[in-house]
N, C-alpha and C positions, 0 to 999 in steps of 0.2 A: 663756751657755748651756753646760751641761756635757754630756758624752757620755751620761750617764744619761738625759737628757731628749730625746735625738735619736732619732726612730723609726729602725728598722733600715734602711728604704729610703732614708734620708737620711744614712747614715754617711759618705758621700763629701763631704758639705758641709764647707767649711772656714771660712766666714764668712757672716754675715747682715747686711744693711744695710736700715734702714727708709726711707732716702731715696735716690733715684736719683742726685742730685747728689753725695752723700757717697760712694756706690759708684764713680761715674765718676772722682772725684778720687783715690780710693784705688787703683783698678785700671785701668790703661790697657788698651785693647783688645788691643794687641800683647802685653802681659804675659799676658793671659788666653788668647790663641789661638795665638801663634807656635809653640809646641812641642806642640800638642795632636794627639792621634790621633783624637779624636772630639769633636765640638761639637754640643750639642743646645740649641736656644733656642726660646722661645715668648713670646708676649705682648710686653710692653714691652722685653724683652731683645733682641728682633729689632732694635731701634733701634741697639744696639751694633754688630751686624754691618752693618746697612744704612747707618749714618751715621758710625760712628767707626772702621771698619776698612777700609783701602783695598782696592779690588777686586783689584788686582794681587797683594796679599798673600794674599787669599782664594783666588785662582786658583792660586797657588803651593802652598798647603796642599792643595788638591784634587788637583793634579798629583802630589804626593808621597804621596797615599793617605789623607789625613785625611777622615773621614766627617763630613758636616755635615747635621744634621737641623733643619729649621725648621718649626714648627707655626704656621700662620696660621689665625685664626678665620674662619668663614664670615661675610662682611659682611651677608648677608641670611638669618639663621637662621630667621626667622619669616615668610617670604614667604607670603602667603595667610592669615595669622592671627597672633595673639599681639600683645603690647604694642608690639614694635618696628615691625611692619607698620602698626599703628594710628597710632602716632606719626608714621611716615613719611608715611602718607596724609594725616593732619591737617596736617603741615608743607607738603605740596604744595598742599593746598586753601587754605591760609592765606597763600600767597606774595603779598606786597604788600598784604594787607588783614588787619589784626588783628581787625577786627569780625567777620570770617567764622569766627573761631575761637571 
């Protein structure tokens, strides 16, 4: 990827990885976060903070003023309607009986 093809809002990006395992192997959580002033994560990237970065190190970052922003998706975005609510209702109704589906 060359600089000419990177949108202006992504000019801070230094690398792109198409596979999570390859990214995890190349960049340890401590390498990514230890000297950060600001950390913003969303989606699957939350796993790096939650599973790969020790809580005491995260606490230390916060105590030294690092800003951490975590975007969590709403687990029930379609309650009362939509495909997810329909799928959830069908799953509940079908528990233990595939013929009811």
